[in-house]
N, C-alpha and C positions, 0 to 999 in steps of 0.2 A: 763155467764156460765164458770166455770173453765175448763181449758184444762186437759185431763187425761194424766197421766204420764205412760209411758210404763216401768213397773218395771222389765220386763223380759229382757230388752235390754242388760244390763251389763253382765248377765250370758251368753248370746249368744256371746258377744264380748270376754269374757275371754276364752270360748271354742274355738273360732276362732283363738285367739292368741296362745293358746296351740297347736292347730293343725299346725299352722305355724312353731312352734318349732319342730314338728315331733318327730322322734325317738331320738332326743338329750335329751329328758326328760323321766325319768321313770314314771310309774304310780304313785308312791309315791310322786315324786317331783311335778307332775302335781296337785296332791291333795293339797300339800303345797301351790302351787301358787294360787289355788282356794280359800283356807282359807284366805290367805293374801289379795287377791283381794276383797273378800267379806267384809273384814274389812276396806280397804283403798281405793278401787276403782282406777280410773285412775289418779286422781289429788293429793291425800293426800300423802305427803312424809312419808317414813318409813325407819327405820334403823335396825341395828343388834339386838338391844334390843327389838324392836317390833316383829321381827321374832322369837326371843327366847320366848317371851311372848305368841304370837299367836299360834305358832306351837309346842312349847315345846322343842326346841333344845337348846343345850349348846352353849357357845360362839364360839368354833371352828367350830361346825357344821353349825351354822347360818352364820358365815363368809364364809365358803366354798360354801354354797348354794348361797349367794348373789354374790360371785365372779363368779360362774358358770353361773348364770342368766345374769350377765352383759356381759360375754363373748359371749353368744348366742343371746344377744339383747332383752331378755325378759323384763329386767328393764334397766333404765338409771340413772346415777348419776344426782342429781340436786343441784344447788347452792342456797345459801340464807337461808338455814335451818340448817346449821352446817355441820361439816364433816361427811361423811358416810351416807348421806341420798339419797334415791332412789325413783323413781316412776315407775309404769309400763309403758312400751314404747308405747305411744299413736299412734305411726306410725303403730303398728300392729293391730289396731282396725278393720280395714276393711278387 
């Protein structure tokens, strides 16, 4: 018999992660993080163009958003996928 997958787990994790960031993120920015997380999850790398496409921001807005998220530890740079790629910080899962 196949093991059932808990499809609700990732949504809980993103909310926990956003709670960890607390008042450092506005409601709008938290919404952006949820949209991006829904598309990429914990492991898939994303960059500025992905943010622009997913959220609808222009280059400068997407760059500022990514920079802010790196500063507060919401996302982390990853290597091996080209310059300017990030993943959500898995250390914030718990």
